[in-house]
TORPA-533495 format. One line per field, with one value per residue: x, y, z of N, C-alpha, C in turn; residue in one letter. Coordinates in steps of 0.1 Angstrom, whole numbers. Example, Ala and Ser with C-alpha at 12.3 -4.5 7.8 and 13.67 -1.06 7.14 Angstrom:
n_east 132, 128
n_north -57, -22
n_up 78, 71
ca_east 123, 137
ca_north -45, -11
ca_up 78, 71
c_east 132, 129
c_north -33, 0
c_up 78, 79
aa A, S
This chain:
n_east -356, -374, -380, -379, -364, -339, -334, -330, -308, -288, -287, -277, -252, -228, -225, -220, -195, -180, -179, -165, -140, -133, -129, -107, -88, -86, -76, -50, -18, 3, -5, -7, -21, -35, -41, -58, -80, -88, -95, -117, -134, -139, -150, -174, -185, -191, -209, -230, -236, -244, -266, -284, -289, -296, -308, -326, -342, -358, -372, -356, -333, -325, -345, -346, -325, -308, -303, -292, -270, -254, -251, -237, -214, -203, -200, -180, -159, -153, -148, -125, -108, -106, -96, -71, -59, -59, -53, -74, -98, -103, -123, -146, -145, -149, -176, -188, -192, -216, -233, -236, -256, -277, -282, -282, -302, -313, -292, -273, -261, -241, -222, -216, -203, -180, -168, -164, -145, -123, -117, -110, -86, -70, -47, -51, -35, -8, -8, -11, 12, 32, 57, 45, 13, -8, -9, -23, -44, -58, -72, -92, -105, -115, -132, -150, -161, -173, -191, -207, -219, -232, -249, -265, -278, -292, -308, -323, -337, -351, -368, -382, -395, -410, -427, -441, -453, -470, -486, -498, -512, -529, -544, -554, -570, -588, -601, -613, -630, -646, -658, -672, -689, -703, -716, -731, -746, -761, -775, -790, -805, -821, -834, -848, -864, -879, -892, -906, -922, -937, -950, -963, -980, -996, -1008, -1021, -1039, -1055, -1066, -1080, -1098, -1113, -1124, -1138, -1156, -1170, -1180, -1184, -1194, -1216, -1230, -1236, -1252, -1274, -1282, -1290, -1311, -1329, -1334, -1346, -1369, -1380, -1384, -1404, -1424, -1429, -1439, -1462, -1476, -1480, -1498, -1519, -1527, -1546, -1568, -1573, -1578, -1563, -1551, -1542, -1523, -1505, -1495, -1481, -1461, -1447, -1436, -1418, -1401, -1390, -1377, -1357, -1343, -1332, -1316, -1298, -1285, -1272, -1255, -1238, -1226, -1212, -1195, -1179, -1167, -1151, -1134, -1121, -1107, -1091, -1075, -1058, -1040, -1017, -1002, -1017, -1003, -977, -975, -969, -948, -919, -909, -903, -919, -944, -948, -948, -972, -989, -984, -990, -1017, -1028, -1023, -1039, -1064, -1068, -1062, -1038, -1006, -980, -949, -925, -893, -865, -835, -801, -792, -818, -832, -845, -861, -866, -898, -912, -899, -904, -932, -936, -925, -941, -967, -962, -957, -982, -999, -989, -995, -1022, -1027, -1018, -1038, -1060, -1055, -1035, -1040, -1024, -1004, -986, -968, -940, -924, -898, -876, -849, -822, -797, -765, -768, -793, -827, -844, -873, -890, -916, -929, -946, -962, -981, -1004, -992, -983, -980, -958, -955, -980, -995, -995, -1013, -1037, -1057, -1038, -1023, -996, -985, -990, -974, -949, -947, -947, -921, -905, -908, -891, -866, -862, -864, -884, -889, -903, -908, -922, -942, -966, -980, -957, -955, -950, -927, -920, -899, -888, -867, -853, -837, -818, -827, -820, -839, -834, -831, -839, -870, -880, -895, -929
n_north -156, -176, -211, -215, -193, -200, -223, -212, -196, -215, -228, -208, -204, -218, -203, -177, -181, -190, -167, -150, -164, -163, -135, -131, -148, -136, -112, -118, -110, -126, -147, -160, -142, -158, -180, -168, -162, -188, -197, -180, -188, -215, -211, -198, -220, -236, -220, -220, -247, -252, -234, -245, -272, -270, -244, -239, -261, -266, -286, -309, -311, -330, -348, -361, -386, -395, -373, -355, -368, -369, -341, -334, -349, -336, -310, -315, -323, -300, -283, -295, -292, -264, -257, -269, -252, -227, -216, -201, -211, -231, -223, -229, -256, -260, -252, -274, -292, -285, -285, -311, -321, -304, -312, -340, -368, -383, -408, -407, -382, -382, -398, -380, -360, -374, -377, -350, -345, -360, -345, -321, -329, -331, -346, -376, -400, -391, -376, -396, -413, -396, -385, -372, -372, -359, -331, -325, -342, -339, -313, -318, -340, -330, -310, -326, -341, -321, -310, -333, -336, -311, -313, -335, -325, -304, -318, -333, -312, -302, -324, -325, -300, -304, -325, -310, -292, -308, -318, -294, -287, -309, -304, -279, -287, -304, -285, -270, -289, -293, -268, -267, -289, -278, -256, -271, -286, -265, -256, -279, -281, -258, -266, -288, -276, -260, -280, -292, -271, -268, -293, -291, -269, -279, -301, -287, -272, -292, -302, -280, -277, -300, -296, -272, -280, -300, -286, -256, -255, -273, -260, -235, -243, -252, -228, -214, -231, -227, -199, -198, -213, -196, -173, -183, -188, -162, -151, -166, -158, -131, -133, -146, -128, -110, -125, -143, -147, -126, -142, -165, -154, -144, -168, -177, -157, -163, -187, -178, -163, -184, -198, -179, -176, -202, -201, -180, -193, -213, -198, -186, -209, -218, -196, -199, -223, -215, -197, -214, -231, -213, -205, -227, -224, -210, -207, -184, -171, -171, -151, -125, -127, -144, -179, -188, -170, -175, -202, -199, -186, -205, -228, -217, -210, -235, -248, -233, -238, -266, -271, -282, -283, -268, -261, -241, -244, -228, -233, -226, -202, -182, -176, -162, -184, -202, -197, -221, -240, -230, -231, -259, -268, -255, -265, -292, -292, -282, -303, -324, -315, -315, -342, -350, -338, -352, -380, -386, -381, -366, -352, -333, -313, -308, -287, -283, -263, -263, -246, -254, -256, -265, -277, -277, -286, -299, -309, -327, -336, -357, -369, -389, -416, -430, -452, -479, -474, -488, -497, -476, -465, -452, -448, -426, -409, -390, -392, -400, -378, -358, -369, -369, -342, -335, -351, -339, -317, -329, -338, -356, -377, -389, -412, -419, -440, -459, -481, -466, -450, -424, -401, -392, -370, -362, -340, -333, -309, -293, -263, -240, -209, -177, -162, -179, -187, -192, -216, -213, -219
n_up 117, 93, 86, 59, 51, 62, 47, 21, 26, 32, 8, -8, 1, -11, -34, -24, -10, -31, -48, -31, -29, -56, -60, -44, -56, -81, -75, -68, -75, -81, -97, -130, -158, -177, -161, -142, -158, -164, -139, -133, -153, -145, -120, -129, -141, -119, -106, -125, -126, -99, -97, -117, -108, -81, -73, -95, -94, -69, -57, -58, -39, -10, -16, -42, -50, -71, -91, -72, -63, -86, -89, -65, -68, -91, -80, -60, -77, -92, -72, -61, -83, -86, -60, -62, -80, -68, -35, -23, -30, -12, 4, -11, -10, 17, 18, 8, 28, 45, 23, 17, 35, 27, 1, -3, 5, 36, 51, 32, 32, 51, 38, 18, 33, 41, 16, 10, 29, 19, -4, 8, 20, -2, -16, -7, -7, -8, 15, 35, 31, 36, 60, 82, 85, 99, 100, 77, 76, 100, 101, 81, 90, 114, 104, 90, 111, 127, 108, 104, 129, 133, 112, 119, 141, 130, 112, 131, 144, 123, 118, 142, 140, 117, 127, 146, 130, 116, 136, 145, 121, 120, 143, 137, 115, 128, 145, 125, 115, 137, 140, 116, 121, 143, 130, 111, 129, 142, 119, 113, 136, 133, 109, 119, 138, 121, 106, 127, 134, 111, 110, 134, 129, 109, 122, 142, 127, 117, 141, 150, 128, 131, 157, 153, 134, 148, 170, 168, 142, 143, 163, 151, 130, 144, 155, 132, 124, 146, 144, 119, 125, 144, 128, 110, 129, 138, 114, 111, 134, 129, 107, 118, 137, 130, 126, 147, 182, 208, 227, 215, 198, 216, 226, 203, 202, 225, 217, 198, 214, 229, 209, 201, 225, 227, 205, 213, 235, 221, 206, 225, 236, 213, 210, 233, 227, 205, 216, 234, 216, 202, 224, 227, 208, 217, 248, 270, 292, 283, 265, 273, 291, 306, 306, 334, 349, 338, 345, 373, 378, 368, 385, 410, 407, 401, 425, 443, 432, 434, 460, 469, 481, 463, 447, 429, 416, 403, 387, 377, 351, 342, 310, 279, 257, 226, 213, 207, 223, 249, 249, 247, 272, 290, 284, 290, 318, 325, 316, 332, 358, 356, 354, 380, 395, 386, 391, 410, 438, 455, 483, 481, 457, 436, 414, 391, 373, 353, 340, 318, 301, 274, 274, 286, 315, 329, 358, 373, 403, 425, 456, 454, 447, 427, 399, 375, 351, 326, 322, 316, 291, 264, 278, 297, 308, 295, 289, 264, 247, 260, 256, 228, 223, 234, 218, 193, 194, 194, 220, 252, 273, 306, 328, 362, 384, 407, 422, 450, 455, 445, 417, 392, 366, 340, 316, 289, 268, 240, 246, 229, 217, 219, 197, 175, 142, 126, 101, 69, 69
ca_east -358, -382, -373, -377, -353, -327, -331, -325, -294, -279, -285, -269, -239, -217, -223, -213, -181, -174, -177, -154, -128, -129, -124, -94, -79, -85, -67, -37, -9, 13, -10, -6, -34, -43, -46, -69, -92, -93, -102, -130, -143, -143, -160, -187, -191, -196, -222, -241, -239, -252, -278, -293, -292, -302, -317, -336, -350, -359, -378, -347, -325, -330, -356, -342, -312, -300, -298, -284, -257, -247, -248, -227, -201, -198, -195, -167, -149, -150, -141, -111, -100, -103, -87, -57, -53, -56, -58, -86, -110, -106, -137, -157, -144, -156, -190, -193, -197, -231, -241, -240, -269, -287, -285, -283, -313, -311, -278, -263, -255, -229, -212, -211, -194, -167, -162, -159, -132, -112, -114, -102, -72, -63, -42, -50, -23, 4, -8, -9, 25, 42, 61, 36, 0, -18, -12, -33, -56, -66, -83, -102, -114, -123, -143, -160, -169, -181, -202, -217, -226, -242, -260, -274, -286, -301, -318, -332, -345, -361, -378, -391, -403, -420, -437, -450, -462, -481, -495, -506, -521, -540, -552, -562, -580, -598, -608, -622, -641, -655, -665, -682, -699, -711, -725, -741, -756, -770, -784, -799, -815, -830, -843, -856, -875, -888, -900, -915, -932, -946, -958, -972, -990, -1005, -1016, -1030, -1050, -1064, -1073, -1090, -1108, -1122, -1131, -1147, -1167, -1178, -1186, -1189, -1202, -1229, -1238, -1241, -1263, -1285, -1287, -1298, -1324, -1338, -1338, -1356, -1381, -1386, -1389, -1417, -1434, -1433, -1448, -1475, -1482, -1485, -1509, -1531, -1531, -1559, -1579, -1576, -1578, -1550, -1545, -1534, -1512, -1495, -1489, -1471, -1450, -1439, -1428, -1407, -1391, -1383, -1367, -1346, -1335, -1324, -1305, -1288, -1277, -1263, -1244, -1229, -1218, -1203, -1184, -1171, -1158, -1141, -1123, -1113, -1099, -1080, -1066, -1049, -1029, -1005, -1006, -1018, -993, -964, -975, -962, -938, -910, -913, -904, -931, -957, -949, -951, -986, -996, -983, -998, -1031, -1032, -1023, -1051, -1077, -1070, -1059, -1027, -994, -972, -938, -917, -879, -858, -821, -794, -795, -830, -831, -856, -858, -874, -912, -917, -894, -912, -946, -935, -923, -953, -977, -958, -961, -997, -1005, -985, -1003, -1036, -1026, -1017, -1051, -1070, -1052, -1024, -1044, -1011, -1004, -976, -962, -928, -920, -884, -872, -834, -815, -783, -758, -773, -806, -835, -851, -884, -894, -929, -929, -957, -962, -994, -1005, -983, -988, -970, -957, -957, -994, -1002, -995, -1025, -1049, -1060, -1028, -1016, -981, -981, -990, -962, -937, -947, -942, -907, -898, -908, -879, -855, -860, -867, -892, -887, -913, -905, -933, -945, -978, -977, -945, -955, -946, -918, -920, -888, -887, -854, -853, -826, -820, -826, -822, -850, -830, -831, -849, -879, -880, -908, -938
ca_north -162, -188, -223, -213, -184, -208, -232, -203, -192, -227, -231, -197, -204, -221, -191, -166, -184, -191, -153, -144, -170, -158, -122, -132, -154, -127, -101, -123, -106, -136, -157, -156, -137, -169, -188, -161, -164, -202, -198, -174, -197, -227, -206, -196, -233, -240, -212, -225, -261, -251, -228, -253, -284, -267, -232, -240, -273, -266, -299, -320, -313, -339, -357, -369, -390, -396, -360, -348, -375, -363, -327, -333, -354, -325, -299, -319, -323, -287, -276, -300, -286, -250, -256, -273, -241, -215, -219, -194, -219, -239, -218, -236, -270, -259, -251, -287, -300, -283, -288, -326, -322, -297, -318, -355, -373, -394, -412, -404, -370, -385, -402, -368, -353, -381, -374, -336, -345, -364, -334, -312, -334, -328, -359, -385, -409, -384, -373, -408, -418, -387, -388, -366, -369, -353, -316, -323, -350, -334, -303, -323, -349, -321, -303, -336, -345, -310, -309, -344, -333, -300, -317, -343, -316, -296, -327, -336, -300, -301, -334, -320, -289, -310, -331, -300, -286, -318, -318, -281, -288, -318, -297, -269, -294, -308, -273, -266, -299, -290, -256, -271, -297, -269, -249, -281, -289, -254, -257, -290, -277, -249, -273, -296, -267, -256, -291, -294, -261, -271, -304, -286, -261, -288, -308, -278, -269, -304, -303, -269, -280, -310, -290, -262, -287, -307, -278, -244, -258, -278, -249, -225, -250, -252, -214, -212, -238, -220, -186, -201, -216, -184, -165, -189, -186, -148, -148, -172, -150, -119, -136, -150, -118, -103, -135, -150, -139, -122, -152, -174, -146, -143, -181, -177, -148, -171, -197, -170, -160, -196, -201, -170, -180, -213, -196, -173, -202, -220, -189, -185, -221, -217, -186, -205, -233, -208, -191, -225, -236, -203, -205, -238, -221, -206, -204, -170, -166, -169, -140, -113, -130, -155, -192, -190, -163, -182, -214, -195, -183, -218, -236, -211, -211, -249, -251, -227, -244, -280, -271, -291, -275, -269, -251, -241, -240, -225, -234, -221, -188, -182, -168, -164, -195, -202, -199, -235, -247, -225, -237, -273, -270, -250, -275, -304, -289, -281, -316, -332, -311, -320, -357, -351, -335, -363, -394, -389, -379, -362, -342, -322, -314, -300, -285, -278, -258, -263, -241, -258, -249, -270, -282, -272, -298, -296, -321, -326, -348, -357, -380, -395, -431, -436, -462, -487, -467, -497, -500, -463, -461, -453, -445, -412, -402, -379, -394, -400, -364, -351, -375, -364, -328, -335, -357, -329, -308, -338, -340, -369, -377, -400, -413, -428, -442, -472, -480, -461, -443, -412, -401, -381, -369, -353, -337, -326, -304, -284, -249, -232, -194, -171, -156, -189, -183, -203, -218, -209, -230
ca_up 104, 92, 81, 45, 49, 64, 35, 11, 30, 31, -7, -15, 8, -20, -43, -17, -8, -45, -52, -23, -33, -70, -59, -38, -66, -92, -70, -66, -86, -84, -107, -144, -164, -183, -150, -136, -166, -162, -126, -134, -161, -137, -110, -135, -143, -106, -104, -134, -121, -87, -100, -124, -101, -68, -73, -105, -91, -54, -52, -58, -27, 1, -20, -54, -47, -83, -96, -62, -62, -97, -86, -55, -73, -99, -72, -54, -87, -96, -60, -60, -94, -82, -49, -66, -88, -60, -22, -19, -33, -1, 9, -18, -4, 30, 16, 4, 40, 48, 11, 17, 41, 19, -12, -2, 15, 46, 55, 21, 35, 58, 28, 12, 42, 40, 3, 11, 37, 10, -12, 17, 22, -15, -22, 5, -7, -4, 29, 43, 29, 41, 73, 92, 78, 107, 97, 66, 79, 112, 98, 73, 99, 123, 97, 87, 123, 131, 99, 106, 142, 131, 103, 126, 150, 121, 108, 142, 146, 112, 120, 153, 135, 108, 135, 153, 120, 113, 148, 144, 110, 124, 153, 130, 107, 137, 149, 114, 114, 148, 136, 105, 127, 150, 120, 106, 140, 143, 107, 115, 147, 126, 100, 128, 144, 110, 103, 138, 134, 100, 114, 145, 123, 102, 132, 149, 118, 116, 153, 150, 119, 137, 168, 148, 127, 158, 180, 163, 130, 147, 170, 142, 123, 153, 156, 119, 125, 156, 138, 108, 131, 150, 117, 106, 139, 138, 103, 114, 144, 122, 98, 126, 147, 126, 125, 159, 195, 213, 235, 206, 193, 227, 226, 193, 206, 235, 209, 192, 225, 233, 199, 202, 237, 224, 195, 221, 242, 212, 202, 236, 236, 201, 213, 242, 220, 196, 225, 239, 205, 200, 235, 226, 198, 224, 262, 272, 301, 277, 255, 278, 302, 304, 311, 348, 354, 334, 354, 387, 378, 366, 397, 422, 404, 402, 439, 449, 427, 439, 474, 471, 482, 451, 447, 417, 418, 391, 389, 365, 346, 333, 298, 270, 248, 215, 217, 207, 235, 261, 248, 250, 286, 297, 282, 297, 332, 326, 315, 343, 370, 354, 358, 394, 401, 383, 394, 420, 452, 462, 493, 478, 444, 434, 400, 390, 360, 353, 328, 317, 290, 262, 275, 297, 321, 338, 365, 381, 412, 435, 466, 453, 448, 418, 390, 368, 338, 315, 320, 314, 277, 256, 285, 298, 316, 287, 287, 250, 242, 265, 249, 214, 223, 236, 206, 181, 196, 196, 234, 258, 285, 314, 339, 373, 393, 412, 430, 464, 457, 438, 403, 387, 352, 336, 302, 286, 254, 237, 250, 217, 221, 213, 184, 164, 132, 120, 87, 63, 71
c_east -366, -374, -370, -366, -340, -324, -325, -310, -284, -276, -277, -255, -227, -214, -216, -198, -173, -170, -165, -140, -123, -123, -109, -84, -76, -76, -53, -27, 1, 9, -9, -20, -42, -49, -58, -82, -97, -101, -116, -140, -148, -153, -173, -193, -197, -209, -233, -246, -248, -265, -288, -298, -299, -312, -329, -346, -351, -365, -368, -339, -332, -341, -352, -328, -303, -295, -289, -271, -248, -242, -236, -213, -195, -193, -182, -156, -144, -143, -127, -102, -96, -94, -72, -51, -50, -61, -70, -98, -112, -120, -148, -157, -151, -171, -196, -198, -211, -239, -245, -253, -280, -291, -289, -293, -307, -296, -268, -256, -241, -218, -207, -201, -180, -160, -157, -146, -121, -108, -106, -88, -64, -58, -40, -38, -10, 4, -6, 5, 36, 46, 52, 23, -9, -20, -22, -46, -65, -76, -95, -111, -122, -135, -154, -168, -178, -193, -212, -225, -236, -253, -270, -283, -296, -312, -328, -342, -356, -372, -388, -401, -414, -431, -447, -459, -473, -491, -504, -516, -532, -549, -561, -573, -591, -607, -618, -633, -651, -664, -676, -693, -709, -721, -735, -751, -766, -780, -794, -810, -825, -840, -853, -868, -885, -898, -910, -926, -942, -956, -968, -983, -1001, -1014, -1026, -1042, -1060, -1072, -1084, -1101, -1118, -1130, -1142, -1159, -1176, -1186, -1193, -1198, -1216, -1237, -1244, -1253, -1275, -1291, -1295, -1311, -1334, -1342, -1348, -1369, -1388, -1391, -1403, -1428, -1439, -1442, -1462, -1483, -1488, -1497, -1522, -1536, -1544, -1571, -1583, -1575, -1564, -1543, -1536, -1522, -1501, -1488, -1478, -1459, -1441, -1431, -1416, -1397, -1383, -1373, -1355, -1337, -1326, -1312, -1294, -1279, -1267, -1252, -1234, -1220, -1208, -1191, -1174, -1161, -1148, -1130, -1115, -1103, -1087, -1070, -1055, -1038, -1016, -1010, -1006, -1007, -980, -963, -968, -952, -929, -915, -914, -916, -944, -959, -953, -966, -994, -996, -991, -1013, -1036, -1033, -1036, -1064, -1079, -1066, -1049, -1014, -985, -962, -931, -903, -872, -843, -814, -798, -807, -828, -842, -852, -868, -889, -917, -912, -902, -926, -946, -934, -935, -964, -974, -961, -976, -1004, -1002, -993, -1017, -1037, -1026, -1031, -1061, -1067, -1043, -1029, -1032, -1014, -995, -971, -951, -925, -906, -881, -857, -829, -801, -777, -765, -787, -813, -843, -862, -889, -907, -930, -940, -955, -975, -993, -996, -990, -977, -969, -959, -972, -1002, -1002, -1009, -1038, -1050, -1050, -1021, -1002, -977, -980, -977, -949, -936, -942, -927, -900, -898, -896, -867, -852, -864, -876, -890, -898, -908, -917, -935, -957, -974, -965, -944, -951, -937, -917, -909, -888, -875, -855, -841, -829, -817, -829, -834, -847, -830, -842, -858, -877, -894, -918, -944
c_north -174, -200, -222, -204, -191, -217, -223, -199, -203, -230, -220, -197, -207, -209, -180, -169, -185, -177, -147, -150, -165, -144, -122, -138, -144, -115, -105, -120, -116, -146, -151, -151, -149, -178, -181, -163, -178, -203, -192, -182, -209, -223, -203, -209, -238, -233, -217, -239, -261, -245, -236, -265, -281, -256, -233, -252, -274, -279, -310, -322, -320, -348, -366, -373, -390, -383, -353, -355, -370, -349, -326, -338, -343, -314, -303, -319, -309, -280, -281, -294, -272, -249, -260, -261, -229, -219, -212, -202, -231, -235, -226, -251, -270, -258, -264, -295, -297, -286, -303, -328, -315, -305, -333, -359, -383, -396, -409, -391, -372, -391, -390, -360, -360, -378, -360, -336, -350, -353, -323, -316, -330, -341, -368, -395, -403, -380, -385, -413, -409, -390, -383, -363, -361, -338, -315, -331, -344, -323, -309, -332, -341, -315, -313, -340, -334, -309, -320, -341, -322, -305, -326, -335, -309, -306, -331, -324, -299, -312, -330, -309, -295, -318, -322, -294, -295, -319, -305, -282, -298, -312, -286, -275, -299, -297, -269, -276, -296, -278, -259, -279, -288, -261, -259, -284, -278, -254, -268, -288, -268, -256, -282, -288, -263, -267, -294, -284, -264, -282, -300, -278, -269, -296, -299, -274, -280, -304, -292, -271, -290, -304, -280, -269, -294, -298, -265, -246, -263, -268, -239, -230, -250, -238, -211, -218, -231, -207, -188, -204, -204, -174, -170, -187, -172, -145, -154, -163, -137, -121, -139, -139, -111, -112, -141, -141, -136, -132, -161, -167, -145, -157, -182, -168, -155, -181, -190, -167, -172, -200, -192, -172, -192, -209, -188, -182, -209, -211, -187, -198, -222, -208, -192, -215, -226, -203, -203, -230, -226, -203, -216, -235, -217, -202, -189, -164, -164, -157, -128, -115, -141, -168, -193, -182, -170, -195, -210, -193, -196, -227, -230, -212, -225, -253, -246, -234, -258, -282, -282, -282, -278, -258, -252, -236, -239, -225, -230, -207, -188, -172, -171, -175, -194, -204, -213, -243, -243, -231, -251, -276, -266, -260, -288, -303, -289, -295, -325, -328, -315, -335, -358, -348, -346, -376, -396, -389, -375, -352, -331, -324, -304, -299, -278, -275, -256, -258, -246, -252, -253, -274, -275, -284, -293, -309, -317, -338, -346, -369, -388, -410, -438, -446, -469, -480, -475, -500, -487, -458, -463, -450, -430, -404, -391, -381, -394, -386, -356, -356, -370, -350, -327, -340, -347, -320, -316, -339, -354, -367, -390, -400, -423, -429, -457, -471, -476, -453, -430, -413, -389, -381, -358, -352, -328, -322, -295, -270, -240, -218, -188, -165, -166, -186, -195, -204, -214, -221, -233
c_up 104, 86, 66, 42, 52, 53, 23, 14, 28, 16, -14, -9, -2, -29, -36, -14, -21, -49, -44, -27, -47, -69, -53, -48, -77, -88, -67, -77, -90, -95, -121, -149, -169, -172, -143, -144, -165, -149, -126, -142, -153, -126, -116, -138, -131, -103, -112, -129, -109, -89, -107, -115, -88, -68, -83, -102, -76, -49, -51, -45, -16, -3, -31, -53, -60, -88, -85, -61, -74, -94, -76, -60, -82, -91, -65, -64, -90, -84, -58, -70, -90, -71, -52, -74, -79, -46, -17, -21, -22, 6, 2, -13, 9, 29, 12, 16, 43, 36, 11, 24, 34, 7, -10, 8, 25, 50, 44, 24, 43, 49, 21, 20, 41, 27, 3, 19, 28, 1, -5, 19, 9, -22, -10, 5, -3, 10, 39, 42, 33, 55, 84, 86, 86, 104, 86, 69, 90, 109, 90, 81, 108, 116, 94, 99, 127, 121, 101, 119, 140, 122, 110, 135, 141, 116, 119, 145, 135, 114, 131, 148, 126, 116, 142, 142, 117, 124, 148, 133, 113, 134, 146, 122, 116, 142, 138, 113, 125, 145, 126, 111, 135, 141, 115, 117, 142, 131, 109, 125, 141, 117, 108, 134, 133, 107, 114, 138, 122, 104, 125, 139, 116, 112, 139, 140, 117, 129, 154, 140, 124, 148, 163, 141, 137, 167, 174, 151, 134, 155, 161, 134, 131, 155, 144, 120, 135, 151, 127, 114, 138, 140, 112, 116, 140, 126, 105, 124, 138, 114, 107, 136, 143, 126, 138, 171, 199, 221, 227, 201, 204, 228, 215, 196, 216, 228, 203, 202, 228, 222, 199, 214, 234, 214, 203, 229, 233, 208, 213, 237, 225, 204, 223, 236, 211, 205, 231, 228, 202, 212, 234, 216, 206, 238, 265, 281, 295, 267, 260, 289, 298, 309, 326, 354, 351, 343, 368, 388, 376, 379, 408, 419, 405, 417, 446, 445, 433, 453, 477, 471, 470, 451, 433, 421, 405, 394, 376, 362, 337, 321, 288, 260, 236, 219, 217, 219, 247, 261, 252, 265, 294, 296, 289, 312, 334, 326, 327, 356, 368, 358, 373, 400, 398, 389, 406, 434, 460, 473, 491, 464, 442, 419, 400, 375, 360, 340, 328, 304, 277, 262, 286, 302, 330, 345, 373, 390, 422, 445, 466, 453, 438, 408, 383, 354, 326, 312, 317, 300, 271, 264, 287, 306, 308, 285, 273, 244, 247, 258, 235, 214, 225, 224, 194, 182, 198, 211, 239, 270, 293, 325, 349, 382, 396, 421, 445, 466, 449, 424, 401, 372, 348, 321, 299, 271, 252, 241, 238, 220, 214, 199, 173, 155, 128, 106, 82, 63, 57
aa M, T, E, R, D, W, D, R, A, W, R, A, L, P, L, A, L, L, A, L, A, T, V, I, A, A, A, D, A, S, A, A, P, A, G, R, V, I, N, V, A, L, A, A, A, V, A, V, W, H, G, W, M, V, L, A, H, P, A, W, P, E, R, A, L, A, P, M, A, V, Y, F, A, G, L, L, A, L, A, W, L, L, A, S, R, H, P, A, Y, A, L, L, V, L, A, C, F, P, M, A, F, V, A, L, P, G, R, Y, A, Y, L, G, V, G, A, A, A, L, V, A, V, G, D, P, Y, R, A, V, T, S, G, D, P, W, P, R, L, A, P, A, L, A, A, A, G, L, A, A, F, L, G, W, I, I, R, A, M, E, A, E, A, A, R, R, R, A, A, N, Q, A, L, H, A, A, N, L, R, L, E, R, L, G, E, E, N, A, R, L, H, G, E, L, L, A, A, A, R, R, T, G, V, A, G, E, R, E, R, L, A, R, E, I, H, D, T, V, G, Q, G, L, A, G, I, V, T, Q, L, E, A, A, E, E, A, A, E, E, A, A, E, E, A, A, E, E, A, A, E, E, A, A, G, D, A, E, T, V, R, R, R, L, A, A, A, R, D, L, A, R, Q, S, L, T, E, V, R, R, S, L, H, H, L, R, P, G, P, L, A, G, S, G, L, P, Q, A, L, T, G, L, V, S, G, W, S, A, T, H, D, V, P, A, T, L, T, V, T, G, T, A, R, R, L, H, P, E, V, E, M, T, L, F, R, T, V, Q, E, A, L, A, N, V, A, R, H, A, H, A, G, R, T, V, V, T, L, S, Y, M, E, D, V, V, V, T, D, V, R, D, D, G, V, G, F, A, P, Q, Q, A, R, G, D, G, F, G, L, T, A, M, R, Q, R, A, T, R, L, A, G, T, M, E, V, E, S, A, P, G, Q, G, T, A, I, S, V, T, V, P, A, I, P, A, A, A, A, W, G, T, P
């Protein structure tokens, strides 16, 4: 049974004992018919009084002292009156003991138990002044003591149950808050990535616009100029072919070939610049493989090109990450290795990729000449670009170096899974 079921049972106990006592009293043939009718009427009054004060107002018991004190006093009066008319109603008096704890709040319940004990004695003055009071006092005192002890135990159990309920509710509320925080954190991560992507797209568009303007645009303008000049030279050669000697026409033809060769060279240079710009949109090795495989190719290729021993170590459980995360880590290692090749004069380089529960860390260490990190900001070491890449993903970058002691660059970014959705750019 639940606690609510026990409350209902205790509140219905007086009615059950009242009904049993009324049946016994009504079946007593020795009682006068008029007395039975009075007993039934008084029993009905008790039922109505209990039903209105307790059952009809379930918020009053153990909470509202004034109405419950009035109720309990009325219940004791009616129980004493019925018990004085027929001994069967001693059952109703007995029900008053637990009802003291059901109806009266706090320590007032013990006063109610004492009052119920006086009603159980019947006439306390006669019992005390009689020659032998214990036959009447002992049962009442025993019942009062037992009721007080059981009531104390029940109250203690209810208090403990209430404390545990409060603790469980607090724990449940804390779990709900943690779940909501987790959902909010995931949502904010998604928004952060969406914002980073929008910012990255805008920045990449600006960079491509500048590079295309400075390289491809100028190259194409030069091609147009060369072709226009070649076209003019060809027209002049055709006009002069009929008037001048073949030698002069051959000279003009050589001029046309020279112009076309220049235009061809400019076109090749522009095509190279276009391919270079497009290549920076996304690292080619990441298009068809995971980050560990791409870094393996990068490190081995760098080592062969620069003739510097380099190794890659992968720790943790490798898994596919969000493309922006993999691109950031790949570009970081690429830039760090480029710095080693340009500045470190290292004899050995070690690259580490560590997959953890919430983050991914990449470290690039060399045994080169080192430098003072506080003096490297803003120069050609590329540290600012690497730090900006990590910051866009709410990550961090740390640089440890000193002159003559090599360099260690560590980048930590959130381990956002590949399934995370982009926002709309």
